[in-house]
N, CA and C of each residue as an Amber inpcrd file, in Angstrom:
protein
   747
  23.1780000 -23.8140000  34.9780000  22.6180000 -23.3100000  33.5540000
  21.1200000 -22.1900000  34.0970000  21.3970000 -21.4170000  32.6610000
  20.7020000 -20.0850000  32.8470000  19.2850000 -20.8470000  32.7530000
  18.2750000 -19.8220000  33.1760000  16.9520000 -20.7160000  33.3720000
  16.3460000 -20.4800000  31.7370000  17.1400000 -19.8010000  30.7580000
  16.3970000 -19.7280000  29.2970000  17.2660000 -20.8150000  28.6720000
  18.2210000 -21.6950000  29.3470000  18.9900000 -22.4660000  28.4590000
  18.4360000 -23.9230000  28.0770000  17.0620000 -23.8830000  29.4520000
  16.5810000 -25.3660000  29.5360000  15.2550000 -24.8060000  29.4510000
  14.5700000 -23.5690000  28.9210000  13.0420000 -23.4210000  29.0830000
  13.0160000 -22.9160000  27.5260000  11.7750000 -22.7100000  27.1800000
  11.3350000 -21.5050000  26.5300000  11.6300000 -20.0380000  26.6440000
  11.7280000 -19.1640000  25.3510000  11.7810000 -17.9570000  25.3640000
  10.7450000 -17.1870000  25.1920000  10.8620000 -16.8980000  24.1860000
   9.5760000 -15.9160000  23.0660000   9.3180000 -16.9210000  21.5230000
   8.0720000 -16.0770000  21.5160000   7.5980000 -16.5430000  19.9940000
   8.6030000 -16.3330000  18.7240000   8.7510000 -17.4220000  18.1880000
   8.0280000 -18.4500000  17.9390000   9.1330000 -19.8370000  18.5300000
   8.4980000 -20.6940000  19.4130000   9.6020000 -21.4700000  20.1760000
  10.2860000 -21.8020000  19.6330000  10.0650000 -22.5260000  18.3540000
  11.4890000 -23.3250000  17.4570000  12.3810000 -21.9150000  17.1950000
  12.6680000 -20.8910000  16.9410000  12.9150000 -19.7420000  16.1110000
  12.7690000 -18.4200000  17.2590000  12.7180000 -17.7890000  18.4280000
  11.9520000 -16.7000000  18.7270000  12.5280000 -15.2470000  18.1500000
  11.8080000 -14.5290000  18.0070000  12.1880000 -13.4450000  17.4240000
  13.5360000 -13.0270000  17.9650000  13.2780000 -12.3980000  19.4080000
  14.4680000 -12.1640000  20.1450000  15.1860000 -12.9360000  21.1810000
  16.3250000 -12.5170000  21.4850000  17.1620000 -13.7510000  22.0610000
  17.2600000 -13.1850000  23.9650000  17.6940000 -13.6240000  25.1150000
  17.4620000 -13.5230000  26.1110000  18.7430000 -12.4220000  26.3910000
  18.6400000 -11.7360000  27.6030000  19.5790000 -10.4860000  27.8670000
  20.4440000 -11.0840000  28.0940000  21.3050000 -10.3350000  28.7200000
  22.0590000  -8.9300000  28.2750000  22.1190000  -8.6640000  26.7100000
  22.5770000  -7.5110000  26.4430000  22.6130000  -7.0060000  25.3570000
  23.3600000  -5.8760000  24.7490000  24.3260000  -6.2930000  24.3100000
  25.8950000  -4.6590000  24.7450000  25.6060000  -4.2200000  23.3570000
  25.4130000  -2.8990000  23.5940000  25.0390000  -1.8350000  22.1830000
  26.9160000  -1.3240000  22.3490000  27.3480000  -1.8480000  20.8990000
  28.6990000  -1.1430000  21.4100000  29.0640000  -0.0380000  20.0870000
  29.5720000   1.4140000  20.6230000  29.4350000   1.9490000  19.6910000
  28.5220000   2.7880000  19.0890000  27.3620000   2.9940000  20.0270000
  26.1040000   3.4840000  19.4660000  25.7300000   5.1620000  19.5250000
  25.9700000   5.8080000  18.5130000  26.0490000   7.1090000  18.0600000
  24.5780000   7.5860000  18.5650000  24.2980000   8.8020000  19.2980000
  23.1640000   9.0710000  19.6950000  22.9510000  10.4660000  19.9560000
  22.0750000  11.4890000  19.4740000  21.4150000  13.0090000  19.3120000
  20.7210000  12.9420000  20.0960000  20.9000000  13.8510000  21.6070000
  19.4420000  14.1450000  22.4820000  19.8150000  15.8290000  22.5020000
  18.9610000  15.5720000  22.4920000  18.4000000  17.4970000  22.3180000
  16.9710000  17.6690000  23.4830000  17.7450000  18.3360000  24.8740000
  16.8810000  18.8860000  25.9320000  16.0540000  19.9210000  25.3950000
  14.8950000  20.1280000  25.7440000  13.5630000  20.6700000  25.4800000
  13.0760000  21.0260000  27.1240000  12.5200000  22.0410000  26.3660000
  11.5720000  22.9780000  27.3660000   9.8930000  22.8320000  26.6680000
   8.5730000  22.6500000  27.1880000   7.8400000  22.3420000  26.3950000
   6.6260000  22.3370000  27.4230000   5.0130000  21.6240000  27.3510000
   4.0310000  22.0080000  28.2800000   4.1400000  20.6770000  29.0270000
   3.9000000  21.2040000  30.1220000   4.1050000  20.4410000  31.1640000
   2.4260000  19.8550000  30.8340000   1.5310000  20.7190000  30.8450000
  -0.0200000  19.4490000  30.8720000   0.4190000  18.7980000  29.6510000
   1.0980000  18.7080000  28.1590000   1.2320000  18.1640000  27.4100000
   1.7990000  16.7210000  27.7670000   3.1440000  17.2770000  28.6380000
   3.7550000  15.6520000  29.1240000   3.0820000  14.6050000  30.0970000
   2.3410000  15.5880000  31.2010000   1.3260000  14.6760000  31.8300000
  -0.3880000  13.8990000  30.8830000  -0.1870000  14.6270000  30.5470000
  -1.5010000  14.3260000  29.7300000  -0.8350000  13.0620000  28.6740000
  -0.0140000  12.3760000  28.3170000   0.7800000  11.5090000  27.8940000
   1.4050000  10.2480000  28.8570000   1.4830000  10.5860000  30.2040000
   1.7530000   9.9140000  30.8360000   0.9440000   8.5140000  31.2060000
   1.4190000   7.5770000  31.6640000   0.7950000   6.5780000  32.4030000
  -0.3860000   6.8810000  33.9570000  -1.2560000   6.5720000  34.0170000
  -1.6610000   6.5230000  35.4500000  -0.9360000   6.9290000  36.8330000
  -1.0460000   7.4460000  37.3630000  -0.0650000   7.5100000  38.7020000
   1.4730000   7.5320000  38.3150000   1.8350000   7.8160000  37.1810000
   3.4600000   8.7440000  37.0740000   3.1560000  10.2060000  36.8780000
   4.1090000  11.2120000  37.4110000   3.9460000  12.2380000  38.1510000
   5.4970000  13.1960000  36.9720000   4.6110000  14.0880000  36.1350000
   6.1330000  14.7490000  35.7410000   6.7400000  15.4680000  36.7470000
   8.0390000  15.3290000  36.7660000   8.5720000  16.5360000  37.6620000
   9.2560000  17.8830000  37.0460000   8.6260000  17.8170000  35.5550000
   8.9840000  19.2920000  35.0820000   8.7030000  19.1740000  33.7640000
   8.4290000  20.4770000  32.7700000   8.5600000  20.9670000  31.8040000
   9.8740000  20.5360000  31.0080000  10.6560000  19.9240000  31.2970000
  11.8420000  19.1900000  30.3310000  11.8680000  18.2510000  30.0680000
  12.1710000  18.2510000  29.0340000  12.2080000  16.7460000  28.0090000
  13.5150000  16.7030000  27.3810000  13.3520000  15.0250000  26.4470000
  14.3740000  15.1920000  25.9310000  14.0260000  13.9600000  24.6110000
  14.3850000  15.1440000  23.2180000  14.2270000  14.3160000  22.4700000
  15.2270000  13.5240000  21.6370000  15.5040000  12.3400000  21.5190000
  17.1530000  11.4820000  21.0090000  16.2840000  10.9670000  19.4720000
  17.4350000  10.4560000  19.0680000  17.4250000   9.9220000  17.7120000
  18.8990000   9.4190000  17.7450000  19.0970000   7.6850000  17.3760000
  20.2590000   7.1390000  17.5560000  20.5410000   5.9860000  16.8050000
  21.7360000   5.9420000  16.1220000  22.6240000   4.7750000  15.3620000
  23.2040000   3.8050000  15.9300000  22.1730000   2.2250000  16.2900000
  23.0340000   1.7420000  16.8340000  23.3440000   0.6030000  15.8880000
  25.1510000   0.9170000  14.9970000  25.7900000  -0.1470000  14.3940000
  26.0850000  -1.1640000  14.7400000  25.9360000  -1.9310000  16.3400000
  26.4780000  -3.0350000  16.8710000  25.6020000  -3.7240000  18.0660000
  25.4040000  -4.2900000  17.6450000  24.5940000  -4.7000000  18.8380000
  24.8220000  -6.2680000  19.0940000  24.9600000  -7.0110000  20.3110000
  25.6290000  -7.9330000  20.1760000  24.4620000  -8.2950000  21.4930000
  24.3430000  -9.8440000  21.0030000  23.0980000 -10.6220000  22.1380000
  24.4850000 -11.4780000  22.7920000  24.5730000 -11.2400000  23.9850000
  25.4510000 -11.5220000  24.8720000  25.3560000 -13.2390000  25.3340000
  24.1430000 -13.8380000  24.8800000  24.1380000 -14.8390000  25.8090000
  24.3160000 -16.1410000  24.3050000  24.0070000 -15.3940000  23.4110000
  24.5670000 -16.1440000  22.0080000  25.0610000 -15.1480000  20.7650000
  26.4270000 -15.0870000  21.3250000  27.4630000 -14.4230000  20.4160000
  27.2600000 -15.2040000  19.1050000  26.9580000 -16.5280000  19.1060000
  26.9090000 -16.7290000  17.9180000  25.8410000 -16.1000000  16.7470000
  25.0420000 -15.6220000  16.6450000  24.2900000 -14.6650000  16.3190000
  25.1480000 -13.7080000  15.8090000  26.1720000 -13.1230000  15.9190000
  26.6180000 -12.0690000  15.1570000  25.9050000 -11.0660000  15.9940000
  26.8300000  -9.6950000  15.2060000  25.9650000  -8.4470000  15.5990000
  25.1600000  -7.5330000  14.6640000  23.6410000  -7.0020000  15.2510000
  23.0440000  -6.7460000  13.8680000  22.7750000  -5.0790000  14.1590000
  22.0080000  -4.6960000  13.8640000  21.6240000  -2.9790000  13.3300000
  20.2050000  -2.6130000  13.7170000  20.5890000  -1.4310000  14.2230000
  18.9970000  -0.7320000  13.8740000  19.0750000   0.5510000  14.3970000
  17.7620000   1.2510000  13.9810000  17.7320000   2.8730000  13.8960000
  16.9540000   3.2140000  15.4190000  16.4640000   4.4480000  16.5830000
  15.5750000   4.3840000  17.2370000  15.4290000   6.2380000  17.4670000
  14.3120000   6.5190000  17.4060000  14.3970000   7.8550000  18.4670000
  12.8950000   7.8230000  19.0910000  12.7750000   8.5300000  20.0720000
  11.7050000   9.0870000  20.6210000  11.5860000  10.4520000  21.6180000
  11.0460000  10.0850000  23.1820000  10.9950000  11.3600000  23.9270000
  11.6050000  10.7220000  25.1460000  12.0530000  11.1350000  26.0630000
  12.0800000  10.6230000  27.3100000  11.9430000  11.7630000  28.4370000
  10.9410000  11.4690000  29.5040000  10.4810000  12.9190000  30.2340000
  10.7510000  12.6500000  31.6380000  11.4900000  13.2730000  32.7580000
  11.7940000  12.7980000  33.8220000  10.2630000  12.8040000  34.8260000
  10.6750000  11.7870000  35.4420000   9.0560000  10.5790000  36.0080000
   9.5240000  10.7100000  37.3700000   8.2540000  10.8350000  38.4580000
   8.3410000  10.2520000  39.7840000   7.4060000   9.0040000  39.9000000
   7.2280000   7.5990000  40.4390000   6.1800000   6.7500000  40.3810000
   6.5930000   6.5290000  41.9440000   5.5200000   7.1220000  43.0150000
   5.4910000   6.8610000  43.7770000   6.7540000   7.0930000  44.7040000
   7.9130000   6.3720000  45.2920000   9.1640000   6.4830000  45.8000000
  10.1030000   6.8490000  44.8060000   9.5230000   6.6030000  43.7150000
  10.8480000   5.9340000  42.6600000  10.6260000   7.0220000  41.5600000
  12.3520000   7.9340000  41.1840000  12.3060000   8.7880000  40.3770000
  13.3590000   8.2150000  39.8370000  13.1740000   8.7100000  38.0900000
  13.6320000   8.6860000  36.5640000  13.1440000   9.2900000  35.8810000
  13.7540000   8.4350000  34.4090000  12.8740000   8.7220000  33.1120000
  12.0760000   8.1690000  32.7950000  11.0340000   8.1880000  32.0120000
   9.7380000   7.5690000  31.2470000  10.0840000   7.6590000  29.9310000
  10.1080000   6.7660000  29.0440000  10.5390000   6.6030000  27.7710000
   8.8330000   6.8440000  27.1640000   8.2140000   8.1940000  26.6960000
   6.9310000   8.6230000  26.4340000   6.6910000   7.9050000  25.1720000
   7.3820000   7.8240000  23.9040000   7.0760000   7.4730000  22.7710000
   8.5820000   6.5790000  22.1220000   8.7540000   6.0520000  21.7050000
   9.6880000   5.4790000  21.1310000   9.5730000   4.8940000  19.9420000
  10.3750000   4.5710000  18.8890000  10.2200000   4.1520000  17.4370000
  12.0330000   3.4320000  16.8580000  11.3380000   2.7380000  16.2960000
  12.5130000   1.7610000  16.0510000  12.7250000   1.0390000  14.4160000
  13.2040000   0.5460000  13.9440000  13.2600000  -0.1180000  12.8400000
  13.6560000  -1.3900000  12.2860000  13.5620000  -1.9980000  13.5550000
  13.3630000  -3.3950000  13.2730000  12.9740000  -4.1770000  14.3920000
  11.8200000  -5.3130000  13.9890000  10.3910000  -6.2430000  14.6240000
  11.4110000  -6.6110000  15.5610000  12.4910000  -7.2350000  15.8300000
  13.3000000  -7.9400000  17.2520000  13.2600000  -6.7030000  18.4490000
  13.9250000  -5.8870000  18.0720000  14.4810000  -4.4650000  19.0360000
  12.3290000  -4.2190000  19.1290000  11.8890000  -3.8170000  18.2830000
  10.3440000  -3.4930000  18.7410000  10.0620000  -4.6770000  20.0460000
   9.6790000  -5.8600000  19.4980000   8.8750000  -6.9460000  20.2870000
   9.7630000  -7.5450000  21.8670000  11.4630000  -7.1810000  21.8980000
  11.9830000  -6.9420000  23.0370000  11.7280000  -6.3710000  24.1520000
  11.3400000  -4.9620000  23.4270000  11.3930000  -3.1310000  24.2390000
  10.3720000  -3.5910000  24.8550000   9.0780000  -4.1970000  23.8820000
   7.4540000  -4.2100000  24.3260000   7.2660000  -5.0660000  25.5740000
   8.2910000  -6.1490000  24.6190000   7.7270000  -7.6020000  25.9540000
   8.2280000  -7.3860000  27.0850000   9.6020000  -7.3330000  27.0830000
  10.3790000  -7.6270000  28.2320000  10.2670000  -6.2760000  29.3490000
  10.8610000  -5.1300000  28.7170000  10.6350000  -4.0710000  29.9190000
   9.7500000  -2.7400000  29.8140000   8.6350000  -3.2070000  28.6840000
   7.5250000  -2.3550000  28.7650000   7.9490000  -1.2960000  27.7290000
   8.9000000  -1.1040000  26.9740000   9.1160000  -0.0190000  26.2950000
   7.8350000   0.1830000  25.5910000   7.5720000   1.3930000  24.5650000
   6.1190000   1.8180000  23.8050000   6.7910000   1.7490000  22.5840000
   7.9140000   0.5820000  22.1990000   8.6810000   0.7530000  20.7340000
   6.7780000   0.2680000  19.4880000   7.3570000   1.7350000  18.4250000
   6.3990000   1.3500000  17.3040000   7.4370000   1.2910000  15.9940000
   7.2020000   0.4160000  14.7690000   8.1710000   0.5940000  13.8710000
   8.0910000   1.6910000  12.9290000   9.4530000   2.3470000  12.7250000
   8.7360000   3.7190000  11.7540000  10.1790000   3.5190000  11.1790000
   9.9490000   4.6990000   9.9700000  11.5600000   4.9960000   9.4020000
  12.0290000   6.0060000  10.3840000  13.6510000   5.5360000  10.3750000
  14.6440000   6.4200000  10.9980000  15.7630000   6.8890000  10.0530000
  16.2010000   8.1620000   9.9750000  17.3340000   8.8960000   9.3910000
  18.2140000   9.3020000  10.4170000  19.4490000   9.3080000  10.2620000
  20.3910000   9.7080000  10.9540000  21.7630000   9.9370000  10.2690000
  22.3480000  11.4500000   9.8580000  22.6350000  11.3490000   8.7730000
  23.9270000  12.3470000   9.5510000  25.4380000  12.0000000   9.4680000
  26.6320000  12.9370000  10.0450000  27.3640000  13.5550000   8.7790000
  27.3340000  14.5330000   9.1760000  28.4730000  15.4560000   8.2800000
  29.5110000  16.0780000   8.7670000  30.6110000  16.1690000   7.3380000
  31.9280000  16.2120000   7.7060000  31.9360000  17.4970000   8.7200000
  31.4620000  18.2010000   8.4180000  31.3260000  19.4480000   9.4870000
  31.2260000  18.9300000  11.1920000  30.4980000  17.9270000  11.2130000
  29.6590000  18.1570000  12.5670000  27.9000000  17.9680000  12.9900000
  27.7070000  18.5600000  11.8510000  26.0450000  18.3570000  12.1320000
  25.9520000  17.7620000  11.7010000  24.5250000  17.3380000  12.5170000
  23.9060000  16.0260000  12.1350000  22.7030000  16.8760000  11.5580000
  21.8430000  15.3770000  10.9080000  20.5370000  15.7960000  10.7860000
  19.4480000  14.3520000  10.8600000  18.4080000  14.3540000  11.6830000
  17.9510000  13.0190000  12.5270000  16.0970000  13.0400000  12.0960000
  15.8320000  12.0440000  11.3900000  14.1690000  12.3470000  11.5770000
  13.6170000  11.0540000  11.6840000  12.5490000  11.1670000  12.2250000
  11.5580000   9.5280000  12.2230000   9.9930000  10.3810000  11.7020000
   9.5240000   8.8210000  11.1240000   8.2590000   9.2250000  10.3700000
   7.9130000   7.9540000  10.2670000   6.5680000   8.4910000  10.5730000
   5.5670000   6.6890000  10.3960000   4.0790000   6.9280000  10.2160000
   3.7210000   6.0870000   8.9440000   2.2360000   6.1860000   8.6570000
   2.0580000   7.3710000   7.9460000   3.5710000   7.9660000   7.1780000
   3.7990000   8.9360000   6.3210000   3.3970000  10.5360000   7.0740000
   3.6710000  10.7200000   8.2570000   4.0330000  11.7500000   8.9820000
   5.6590000  11.3940000   9.8170000   5.7830000  13.2580000   9.4820000
   7.0740000  13.3990000  10.2870000   6.9430000  13.5710000  11.9620000
   8.0000000  13.0320000  12.7080000   7.3090000  12.9600000  13.8400000
   8.0820000  13.3220000  14.6010000   9.7090000  13.1790000  14.1410000
  10.5770000  13.9400000  14.7540000  11.7030000  14.4540000  13.6130000
  11.6380000  15.8780000  13.4320000  12.6850000  16.3800000  12.2630000
  13.5890000  17.5480000  13.4030000  14.8400000  17.1750000  13.0470000
  15.7160000  17.1240000  14.1630000  17.2660000  17.9670000  13.2780000
  17.7300000  19.0680000  13.6520000  19.2120000  19.2100000  13.2520000
  20.1870000  19.5730000  14.3580000  21.2390000  19.2870000  14.5520000
  22.5020000  19.4320000  15.1990000  23.8030000  20.3370000  14.9370000
  23.7740000  21.4360000  15.5000000  24.9080000  21.8940000  15.2900000
  26.0560000  22.3180000  16.4210000  27.2850000  21.7940000  16.5010000
  28.2020000  21.5710000  17.2700000  29.0230000  22.9960000  17.6470000
  28.9900000  23.4820000  18.7870000  29.4350000  24.5260000  19.1920000
  29.3100000  24.7620000  21.0670000  29.4850000  25.4580000  21.5740000
  29.7230000  25.8290000  22.6510000  28.9050000  26.0380000  23.6220000
  28.3840000  25.2600000  24.3530000  27.3280000  25.0940000  25.3210000
  27.4040000  24.3970000  26.3070000  26.7970000  24.9600000  27.3880000
  26.8030000  24.2010000  28.7220000  24.9670000  24.4810000  29.7060000
  24.6780000  22.7810000  29.9510000  23.6690000  22.8780000  30.5940000
  23.2040000  21.5060000  31.4000000  22.5010000  21.4580000  32.5420000
  22.2580000  21.0160000  32.6910000  21.3260000  19.8180000  32.6430000
  21.0880000  18.5340000  33.1480000  20.5160000  17.5560000  32.2560000
  19.6720000  17.0070000  33.1950000  18.4000000  16.8950000  33.5830000
  17.4760000  16.0520000  34.6010000  17.7530000  14.7270000  34.6990000
  17.3340000  14.2550000  35.7010000  17.5750000  12.5980000  36.1400000
  16.9070000  11.9240000  35.0380000  17.3960000  10.9130000  34.0240000
  16.7090000  10.3980000  33.2120000  16.4520000   8.8230000  33.6560000
  17.1690000   8.2900000  34.3670000  17.7180000   6.7690000  34.6210000
  17.4660000   6.5830000  36.2710000  17.1960000   5.4890000  36.2470000
  16.8980000   4.1270000  35.3990000  15.2360000   4.7250000  34.8460000
  15.3600000   4.3710000  33.9900000  13.9660000   3.8930000  33.2690000
  12.6820000   3.6110000  34.2550000  11.7000000   3.8150000  34.0070000
  10.4550000   3.4820000  34.4050000   9.7000000   3.6770000  33.8250000
   8.5600000   2.3090000  33.5210000   7.7980000   1.6640000  32.5610000
   6.8440000   0.9900000  32.8260000   5.3840000   1.2110000  32.1900000
   4.3520000   0.2340000  32.4300000   4.5000000  -0.3200000  31.8950000
   4.0880000  -1.9340000  32.1160000   4.3120000  -3.2290000  31.0810000
   2.8480000  -3.1500000  31.0530000   2.2400000  -3.3010000  30.1920000
   0.6380000  -4.1140000  29.6900000   0.8630000  -5.0300000  28.4660000
  -0.0770000  -6.2930000  28.7360000   0.0760000  -6.9960000  27.8330000
  -1.9310000  -7.6110000  28.2830000  -2.4270000  -6.6490000  27.1040000
  -4.0210000  -7.1340000  27.4430000  -4.3460000  -8.8740000  27.2540000
  -5.0270000  -9.4000000  27.9800000  -5.9430000 -10.7430000  27.8060000
  -6.6430000 -11.1750000  26.1540000  -6.4150000 -12.2460000  25.9310000
  -6.9400000 -12.4480000  25.0020000  -8.4350000 -12.0730000  24.4080000
  -9.2510000 -12.6560000  25.7180000 -10.3750000 -12.3190000  25.7360000
 -10.7080000 -10.4080000  25.6140000 -10.1280000  -9.7680000  26.1080000
 -10.6810000  -8.3380000  26.0050000 -11.0500000  -8.1730000  27.5530000
 -10.8660000  -8.8290000  28.2680000 -11.5010000  -8.7590000  30.1950000
 -10.5860000  -8.1620000  30.7760000  -9.2100000  -7.5430000  30.2580000
  -8.3140000  -7.0590000  31.1190000  -7.1620000  -6.9920000  30.3130000
  -5.9430000  -7.2390000  31.4500000  -4.7830000  -7.9440000  31.2340000
  -4.1070000  -9.0710000  31.8230000  -3.2770000  -9.6310000  31.2450000
  -2.6630000 -10.1380000  31.6220000  -1.2360000 -10.3210000  32.3220000
  -0.7570000  -9.1000000  31.8920000   0.0730000  -8.2430000  32.8010000
  -0.0280000  -6.7780000  32.6180000   0.2600000  -6.2130000  34.1930000
   0.2490000  -4.5120000  34.2460000   1.1080000  -4.9210000  35.3380000
   2.6720000  -4.1940000  35.4410000   3.6320000  -3.9570000  35.8990000
   4.4680000  -2.6220000  35.6210000   4.8540000  -2.4970000  36.7650000
   5.7360000  -0.8570000  36.9700000   7.2160000  -1.9960000  36.2480000
   7.9010000  -1.5350000  35.3980000   9.2000000  -2.0490000  35.5950000
   9.9950000  -0.7030000  35.8930000  11.2460000  -1.6720000  36.7680000
  12.4790000  -0.4890000  36.5710000  13.6350000  -1.1930000  35.8140000
  14.2100000  -0.3580000  34.6920000  15.3990000  -0.7070000  34.2330000
  16.4250000   0.3270000  34.2370000  17.6500000  -0.5870000  34.0260000
  18.6780000   0.7330000  34.1270000  20.2240000   0.0630000  33.7690000
  20.2250000   1.0690000  32.6640000  21.5130000   0.1780000  31.6720000
  22.9990000   0.4680000  32.4280000  23.6060000  -0.7450000  32.1060000
  24.8280000  -1.3440000  32.9920000  25.7250000  -0.9350000  32.1100000
  26.6010000  -0.6690000  32.7190000  28.0590000  -0.3660000  32.4850000
  28.2150000   0.7220000  31.5990000  27.7290000   1.8960000  31.5870000
  27.4840000   3.0640000  30.5310000  28.9520000   3.2350000  30.7650000
  29.2410000   3.5060000  29.6280000  30.7220000   4.3580000  28.8610000
  30.3590000   5.3220000  27.5190000  31.1600000   6.3080000  28.0700000
  31.0140000   7.2230000  27.2720000  32.4080000   7.4880000  26.3550000
  32.6950000   7.3610000  24.9980000  33.8630000   7.4970000  24.0450000
  34.2100000   8.9070000  23.9590000  32.9620000   9.5960000  23.4690000
  32.9460000  11.0030000  23.3390000  32.0020000  12.0710000  23.0990000
  31.6700000  12.8350000  23.1050000  30.4960000  13.8740000  23.9950000
  31.0240000  15.2490000  23.0110000  29.9980000  15.5040000  22.3830000
  30.3900000  17.1250000  21.9020000  28.7700000  17.6210000  21.8590000
  28.8460000  19.4250000  22.1840000  27.8910000  19.4870000  23.1200000
  27.5180000  21.0710000  21.8250000  26.1890000  21.2620000  21.8190000
  25.9970000  22.5380000  20.8830000  24.5000000  22.7170000  20.9480000
  23.8050000  23.0280000  19.5740000  22.3970000  23.5740000  19.4060000
  22.1850000  23.0280000  18.3150000  20.6620000  22.6230000  18.7140000
  19.7620000  21.6640000  17.3910000  18.1540000  22.8490000  17.4130000
  17.6720000  22.6110000  16.3750000  15.9890000  22.8680000  15.8950000
  15.8230000  21.5780000  16.2000000  14.5490000  21.7240000  16.4280000
  13.1380000  20.1750000  16.7940000  12.3620000  21.0160000  16.1910000
  11.5990000  20.0150000  15.5420000  10.1210000  20.0070000  15.3320000
   9.3850000  18.5580000  15.5420000   7.9650000  18.5880000  16.2990000
   7.5380000  16.7950000  16.8070000   6.1770000  17.2340000  15.9360000
   5.7080000  16.4770000  15.3780000   4.5040000  16.2740000  14.6010000
   3.9560000  15.2310000  15.0710000   2.8600000  14.2760000  14.2840000
   2.2240000  13.5640000  14.4090000   0.5290000  14.1900000  14.3600000
  -0.2580000  12.9680000  15.1420000  -1.8240000  14.1030000  14.4190000
  -2.6270000  13.7620000  16.2430000  -3.5300000  13.8210000  16.1910000
  -4.5220000  13.5570000  17.2810000  -5.1180000  12.2770000  17.7500000
  -4.9390000  11.5590000  16.6760000  -5.4110000  10.2530000  16.4930000
  -4.3520000   8.7450000  16.3240000  -2.9370000   9.2550000  16.5920000
  -1.8670000   8.6230000  16.2010000  -0.3130000   9.8460000  16.5240000
   0.6020000   8.4840000  17.4420000   1.8500000   9.7230000  17.7920000
   1.4930000  11.0810000  17.9150000   0.5030000  11.7350000  19.2040000
   0.5610000  13.5740000  19.2060000   1.6100000  13.7660000  19.7020000
   3.2530000  13.3270000  19.2210000   4.3030000  14.0930000  20.1300000
   4.0850000  15.6540000  19.8280000   3.1040000  16.6020000  18.7480000
   2.8790000  17.6850000  18.9360000   2.5500000  18.2250000  20.1410000
   1.6630000  17.7030000  20.9160000   1.5170000  18.1250000  22.0590000
   2.6190000  18.6920000  23.2630000   3.2920000  17.7480000  23.0920000
   4.6620000  18.3020000  24.7160000   4.5730000  20.1600000  24.0510000
   4.5460000  20.4110000  22.8060000   4.5800000  21.7910000  22.6230000
   6.2030000  22.2720000  23.1610000   7.0030000  21.9790000  22.4050000
   8.1720000  22.9310000  22.1580000   8.6510000  24.1960000  22.1860000
   8.8240000  24.7140000  23.1630000   8.9050000  26.1030000  23.6790000
  10.2120000  26.4570000  23.6950000  11.3770000  25.8400000  24.1280000
  12.3310000  26.4090000  23.9010000  13.4110000  25.1550000  24.0620000
  14.5910000  24.9060000  23.2850000  15.5920000  24.2340000  23.0650000
  16.5400000  24.2830000  23.7510000  16.6920000  24.0380000  25.1490000
  18.0700000  24.1240000  25.5830000  19.2880000  24.1080000  25.6970000
  19.7120000  23.0420000  25.1670000  20.7340000  22.1250000  24.6530000
  20.6610000  21.0860000  23.6290000  21.9680000  20.6670000  23.2950000
  21.7140000  19.3860000  22.7910000  23.3820000  18.6700000  22.6360000
  23.2190000  17.6990000  22.6190000  24.8340000  16.9660000  22.4180000
  24.3440000  15.5750000  21.4960000  25.7510000  15.4580000  21.0030000
  25.5910000  14.0420000  20.4750000  27.1090000  13.0840000  21.0040000
  26.6380000  12.3240000  21.4570000  26.9570000  10.9460000  21.9850000
  27.9120000   9.7910000  21.2620000  28.8840000   9.2900000  21.3280000
  29.2890000   8.0450000  21.1050000  29.7450000   7.3930000  21.6040000
  29.4660000   5.8020000  22.8030000  28.9140000   5.3730000  23.6480000
  28.9850000   4.1700000  23.5640000  29.0060000   3.2890000  24.7860000
  28.5240000   1.7230000  25.2120000  27.3380000   1.7700000  26.2340000
  27.1930000   0.6370000  26.4240000  26.4240000  -0.0140000  27.6090000
  25.8750000  -1.2030000  27.1930000  25.3210000  -1.5810000  28.9290000
  24.7320000  -3.4420000  28.2840000  22.8680000  -3.4150000  28.9700000
  22.0710000  -3.7490000  27.8330000  20.9300000  -3.5750000  28.5090000
  20.7530000  -4.7770000  29.3950000  20.4770000  -5.0200000  30.4330000
  20.2990000  -6.1830000  30.8570000  18.4900000  -6.5980000  31.2320000
  18.5400000  -7.4370000  32.3350000  17.2430000  -7.6840000  32.6900000
  16.6360000  -6.8980000  33.8220000  15.7710000  -5.9600000  33.4250000
  15.0750000  -5.2820000  34.7510000  14.2980000  -5.9730000  35.8440000
  13.9080000  -5.0880000  36.3890000  12.8660000  -5.3390000  37.9940000
  11.6890000  -5.4300000  37.7600000  11.1140000  -5.9380000  38.2060000
   9.1730000  -5.5980000  38.2530000   9.1730000  -5.0180000  39.6770000
   9.0490000  -3.2260000  39.6520000   9.2370000  -2.9260000  40.8840000
   7.7580000  -2.4640000  41.4000000   6.5100000  -3.2140000  40.7500000
   5.2070000  -3.3650000  41.2380000   4.7830000  -3.9080000  40.6630000
   4.0070000  -5.3440000  40.8450000   2.8920000  -6.0920000  40.1860000
   1.2290000  -5.6090000  40.1040000   0.5920000  -4.8750000  39.8440000
  -0.5550000  -4.0610000  39.9680000  -1.1810000  -5.1690000  40.0080000
  -1.4760000  -6.3010000  38.9910000  -2.9380000  -7.2840000  39.4480000
  -2.4740000  -8.2040000  40.1480000  -1.2960000  -8.0750000  41.0850000
  -1.1360000  -8.5870000  42.4420000  -1.5370000  -7.7310000  43.2910000
  -1.4770000  -6.5860000  43.0730000  -2.4950000  -5.7950000  44.5260000
  -3.3630000  -4.9660000  44.0730000
């Protein structure tokens, strides 16, 4: 018997907002845009002790039309959209990708991503529109501000991608009395059994917005779009590992 078959998992206890991992993403459709920007802007947004590996980062917007809770198949599939920024980082001897900003359209995706793996998810409006020509337009907006505005055009293009896996996140949960943290951990998470069904490369235009007080994506200061790709693929989102418990050390 799995641990969470006999123990409470998440809140509310009678009907948790999200279910235990793993989660299967079937046929997700992702636009990834590789950009060159401000190394200073990237480093400014990173958690303490995280080091930016370069001034290259990925802007992504993704449509997940069929997400399954493997441990609770009776729930049936659900769907949501998301977008954000991933940057190559080093934490000590661990190298991978850090999700710097992430925005989603459903509360269960938001809560599970933050509470389990430490992803910095926020609710937002996300659009992902595919045209017959293969072009894609995608946007992320929140609190009346456009954060990501992108357009992809398929075409011949070749480029190298930085190492963005495993994901390395800092997971923090503040104490209720405001005196520190209940949880402060470095989490390592790797997508399991990824499989690409199709990939089309091309070019893209992308603008980053926000404000100095909230979601300052513009500080990454895109200087050049290196290239873009549209993936149709699948993977399992499984439990991660606690690479370091900062409260214990």
